[in-house]
N, C-alpha and C positions, 0 to 999 in steps of 0.2 A: 915284423907283420900286423900291418895292418889293414883290419879288417873291414873298416867300413871309411874308408877312404874319401875324398872329398869325391871321386872322380864312378865311386860305388853309386855316392846317396844319388849324385845329378842322375846316373843310369836308373836308379828303382825307382826315381820318381818318376822320370820318362814313363817308364813300364806301366808306370799306374797312372799318367795319367793321358796313354795310350789306350788300353784296357779299357778305364773306365770312359770317356769318350765316346769309343767305338763301339759300347753294346749298344746301346736308340739302333744304332746303322746298320749293325752284321742282325742285329735280333728284332727289326722295325718294331722295338716298344710305341706305344700309345706317346710316352714320355718322352724328354730329352729332345737335344739337337741332333739331324739326321741331316746324312748325305741326298739332297736330291738327284732321281736323275735322269739324266739327258731325254731331248727329243728322239736320241737315235736307240733310245735302251726300254720308255717306256709309253712310246706312243705318244700323237700328239699332230699337230696340225702347223705348217708352215707356208707362209707367206710371205712376198714378194708386193712391197709397196711402193710407187711415186709420188711424189710430189710435187703439185705443180706451185713451182717459186714465183709465176706470175703472179698468183693470185696474193704472194706477200707483199709483193712489191704495191698491185692495187689498193691491198689492204692499210699498207704505210701510207700511204697518197692519204686514205680514206683522213687517217688518222690527222693527218697534219690539217687535212680541213677542217676536223672539232675543232683541235687546238685556235686555230688561228678566229672560228665564229667564236668559242668560250670566252678568247682572249679579250674580242672588239666588244660584245656586251659586258664584258667585269670593268672595259674603261671605257664602256660607251662611246668607240669609236665609228664613227658611219661609214658601211662599207654597202656596198650593192653588188651582184652577180656573183655573191660567191657560186663555183662550181666546179664537180669532179670530174675531171676529165680522166681518158685512160691511161694518162702520164703525166698527169697534171693538173694544176689547181690553181682555178681564176678567180680574182674578187678585182673592184675599184675603190680607193678609199676616196671618199666624199669630201674629206676636206683637208688640202693639202698641208695644211698646218699639222696635221697630225700624223702623216707621214714619218717623223724620228720614233716617236710610239710607236709605231708597226714595224719599223727598219728594227730596232733595239729586240721587239717581242720578236721577229723573226732567229734575232740573232743565235736565240738560244738553244734553236732546234738545228742541229749536228747535218749535214748532209744533204742540204739544200741547195740550186741553180736558183739564185732569184735575179730575175728577169724586170725589170720597168719600164713601161712606156706609158709617162707621162704620171698619171695614179693608177692606172691601171698596173698589177700586179700579176706574174703567172710563176709558179712552184712548182721544178721538178727536180728528184733525185740524181742527185750525180753520179756519173756510170762507174763510182768506186762504191757508192751507199747501196744503189740498185746487187752488185754483184755481192755485198758486204749482205744485202738483206736478205735474198736468195739463201745464202750459202748456213745463216744463220736461222731462216726458215727451216731449214733441213734439221739442223740440230736441236730447236725447238719440241721440232714435230716427234722427231726421239725422247724426247723426254718429257713431251706428253702422255704418247703414245707407253712409256713405259710405269710414269708416274696412273695413268688410268687403269690398267692390267693390276700393277700390285693394289688400287684400291676395291679393284671388283673381288679379289681375294687369288689372282694364281699363281701357284707357287714356280719361282724361280723363271720367270718370262725370260725369251733375250729378244734386246732391242736391240740390232747397230747399223751403223749408216753403212752402206754399201754405194762406194762411187760418188756422184754428186747430187745426182738429188732420189736415191734407191733407200730404200730401210728392209732390213731382213728381222721378221717377227718369227719366236720359235714358240711356240706356247706346246709345254708336254702335259699328258695328262688331259688332252680336248678328245674325249673319245664320241661323245653323242653331238648328234644334228642341232638339236638347238642349245649346247653350250657351244657350240660351233659360229653359232650367227649370232647369241650375244656376243661373245667376243668381238665377232667384224664390227658388228655394229658400233659398240665400244667404243673401238679404231679409231672406226670412221667417222664417225660423228663429228662436225667442225665444232659445233657447243658454241658459236659463236653468238649470243645475247647483246642486243641494243635495243636504247631503250630510245624512241623516236616520235616525235608528235604529231599528231594526225594536223593536215592541212584543215582545219574545220569549214573555211570559209570553199573551199570547192571540192571538200569530199564527196558532197550530195552528186556532183556530175562523175564519180570515178566507174561506174561502167559505159558511160559513152566513151570515156575518155582511153589514147590510146599512151602507150610508153612514151613516144616521143613527146606529145602533148604533155604530157606529166613534166618529162625531164628538162621543157620550156619553161616550168613555174620549179625548178628546181626542187622536184618530187619524184617520188616513184610508187608504183601498184604492188601494194602484196596481198597475200589470200591469205583469209583467217586459218587455221589449220586444221578444224573439223569440220568447215564449209567451204569449198572452193571456191561456191558462189557468192560469198561475200566476201565484198575487196573494200582495201583502206586506203587512202592515199595519202602518204607518209612525207615528212619531211626528208630529202634523203640525205643529209649531215644528219647523224645523230647524237641524241644530250650526251648520252653514255652508252660505252660497250663492258665487253665483259673483264678488257683490264684490270675494272676496278674493282670486282666482283673476287674479292677474298674470304668466301665459305659462303655454302653451301647446302642446304639438309631436307630433305623430304619432312612433310605435315600433311596434318590432312582440314579440310576445313571443316564448316558446320555441317553439308549435305556427306562430310564422310569418304569426302573425293580426295586423290592423294593433290598435293601439292609443292612446290617446291618455294622453298624461302630461301631469300640470298640475303647477306651482307655486304656493302658497298666500304672501300676502303676509306680515309680522310678526306680525300681530295671529290670521289665520288659522293661521297654523301654531303659537301659541299655542294656541287653544281647541282643534286639532285633538288636537292635543299633552294637553293634559291629558284632554277625554273621551275618547279611544282610550286613557290610561291608567286611569281609570275603569271601563270599560267592556272588558278585557281577558273573551271566553267569550262575547261578542253578537254578532250582526253589526251593520251598519254601510250603508243602502244608499248605493248612490251613484246618484241621481234628476238629469233629465235632458231638460225639458220635459217633467214628469209622468207619467215612464215611468222605471224601475226597470232601470238596464242589468246594474249586480251590485250584490252583496250577502255579502261577504268577512265570514267569520269573523276579529275580530278578535283576534291572537295576543297581541300583547305592546302597547306604549307607541309608538306612532308619530312618532316625530321629523324635524324636519327641513324639514315643511311642505308634503311631495309625495303624489300618488296618480295614480291609473291608474285612467281607466275601459274597460273590456271590453263590448263587446256585438256582435260579429260584426261589424264594422265592414268595409264595403271602404276601399280605401286614399283613393278619393276621396273618401265620404263622412265617415272619419277625418280628410282634411284640411282639409273645408267645416266639421264641428266645433269642429277645434283650431283657424280661422282667427275662428267664432263668437265661442269662448270669449275669443282674447285679443285682440277688439276690444269683448266685454263687451256682457251680455244683455241684448236690448229691456228698455225699463223697462215696455212694455205688446206686447200682440200687435200687428201690420198685419194688414192685408186689403187685396185687391189690389180698389178701386172699379173702374178703366180700364186698360184696355193696348192699345195699337197698334201694329204691326207696319211703318216706314219702310222701302220697298222702296230698295235703292242706286240704281236706275235712275233716282229723280227727284233723287238729290242728283248724278247724271250730269251731270242735265239740266239742273239748279241751277248746277252749277260752269261749264256751257259757255256759257251764256245772260250767266252773271258776266263770263266770258271778252271774250267776246265785246263788251259793255260795258263795259267795264274797257280794251279797246285799239281800242275804236272810237272813244269819252272823251279817250282820251289823246292821239292819232294828231291827233282835231279841233280840239284845245290846241293840239298842238304848230303843226300848220299853221299856226293864226293866228296865233299866236305869234310865227313866224318872216317872215308876211308883214307882219303888223302894225308886229311890234316891229324888225325885223330882227336883229344879231345881240345884243341886249338878249335877243332873245325866244328865243333860243339859248341863253342862259344859264339866263334862267329854267326852260327845261325841261330843262337839266340837274339846275336843282336841284329842280325837279319828279319825276325819275327820283330820283332820291336820296332824295327823300324817300319814294317810295312804297318800296325799297330799306329805308328805314329801321323802315319800319311794319312788314314783313314780318321784321326780326334783332328786334326786339323783343319781336313777335309771341314768335315762334319763342324767344327766349331766354329767357321766362316758362313756356315750353309752354302759351300759349293757344290754345283751342279755334277755328277759325273758322266760324263760320257764314252762311246764306246774310244773315240782316241784317247782318254781318259785313262781309260784302264789297260790300253796298251801301255799307256804311261807305266804304270804300275808294274805290271810285267815285266819290261825295259829295266825298272830302275832294283827288282832281286838281281838283275847282273850287275848294276850298279853300286849295288850294296856292298857284295861281297866282295865286289874288286880289290877295293882300303881293305879288306882283311887278309884276302891275298898277300895283299902287297909287303901289309908288315909281316905275315905270318914269311913268307919268304927270308926276307930281310934277319928276323928271325933266326931260322934254319942255318943261314947264312954263317951266319957271327956262334953257331953253335957249333959250325962242321969246321970252323975257323980255333976253336979253344978253347971260347967263350967262356962264362959261367954264365948258368942259365938267366940269371937274377940280371948281370949286367947286359948279357945279349937279349933279354925284352926292353930294357929299357934303352938300349942305341939302337933297338931293330924298332923302334917306336919315333926316336927321331932320326932316324936314318929315312925311314918312310915318310917323312910328314911333307919333304918338299914335293914329291910325287903327286902324291893324295893330293893335295894342295891343288897344285896344279891342273889335275888333271876335272876336279868337278868343279873350281872357280870357270875355267874355260866354258868347261859341257854350261853351268850354271847363268851366263854369259849371251850364252845361244838359246838358253831357252827364256831368259828375258827380252829377246829379242822379239823371238817367235812370240809371246805373250805382248809383245806391244805391237806388232805389226800384222799376225792374223789377225783370223776371226775366228769364229766361236767350234770349232772341231779342233784348229789350233792351237787356239787359247789353254782348253781344256789337256791339249796335251801335253803342253808347255808348263802349266799348272802344278798337273801329278809329277812332273820329271825334277820342278825347282822343289818342290815338297819335298821329293826323295831324296835327292845331295843335298839337303843341310842337315834331314835328318839322319842319314848315313854318316855324314861327318862327326853328327855325335852321338850315336851309338859306334862304330868303327872306332873311333881316334879314340873318344872320350871311354865310352863302354866296357868298350873291351877290356881296357885299361887297369878300368879300375875292376875288372875281375879278376886279371890277373896279379895286380898288389893283393887283391886280399886273399890270393891262392898260392900266394908267392911261397910262404912258410910249406905247405907239402907241394907244391912241386920241386923246392928242395933238397927237400925229406927225403919224397921218392926215387931224386936223382935218376929218375928217365924216361929223358928228352925222346926218345921213339913212342913212350905210350901219349906225351904231352906235344910232343910237334912233329912227329913222323919221323925222324932223324934219327940216328946217334952223331 
């Protein structure tokens, strides 16, 4: 008799693992990792967002124009008429000898359709790159929104793509109008930071100038964020944009007003330093989402790649803008297509109904197994309880979100977990009827049942993996709990119960009462 065999030791460790890691979730303690409840259980906010993918294409064209301007300035190439059109960038190289240099630079930009008319260049995106840019803009929007919500402090937000241009956002725990407003503003804020040169020669005419007149000079008219009556005439092509920002933090100026300090990457720092060195005495407009927050005079070359944004922020506003800048600008604007608020009362009712189903199912299975299979049924129920603890523990360990379909998966797992024990016990009972000794019946019973158990569980696991790969939120939750339950049941039913039988084999052999142990003579 091997009381402490390796199967039993693994099973005991599984019980300890399941119970210890399940306690924070079951008792809702202040410490330890816990399972988060999904939107359908604790209430919250459900939103369907649409991404304006055409803006992403326009933004990429604008970035191309910025690259052309920086390269021509850096290499001292003379170009004229650099302008941005809805779907193209046009400019003229003034010296024909410099065309090879320009061609070499443009080769480094992928996805360009370049056409030349003598010295005039027209740059467009290829149809393949336009489609790729639109697809990537939605993927980037999903990642950006998820990063913002994580930094905002919301627990377990769900952000998933739906279709070609839509995004589903679920925010469990959003219950007040203030929290909802803050979350919506954080999600929808483009956070498009641009540093743009003020046209000092024509800025005094800005109040009498139309947008078309400004465009003729390669400029745009922007309003001051605090006073719409104050306008600035700035160069249309920005010096830098938010893609060069690597950090943004809230700080306070000498007047104790909230400001945002930002840091640029090495490329941005070099461009910023070179521009400020050449533009001493001129103004640089700090533009966020199309509005000028400040336009300070450049007194000297600014090295180090850092700057600040000031504009009458409250501390909360500055914090949200800093989060948006750190997580990256949205590649295109998002619009709210649908919004639903889920009340917590639905969650409470769902939890209560699911717990009733879980407990009822467990008790029915428990009673049946004990009555029909006697002590073998008790061993099977021990494995079943361990299985439930392991599911809760694994979900808590990985910070998984429990949804209503997930709870249905746990209820279903009760039946699936006991199924393996039923197959094993029935094989043992058949062998006992055939006259085999109990030790031999146990060993052969597990061996004979193994193939059927593996086939059933592996096929179900494959279906669960497919559901997780191609399903959305609720279906994924169901697939996760089923998958964990299947793996846990194979551990508890195949390994755990076998270890218990090995530990009790001496007592079972001594009793010589197969009716008491397996319900069969």
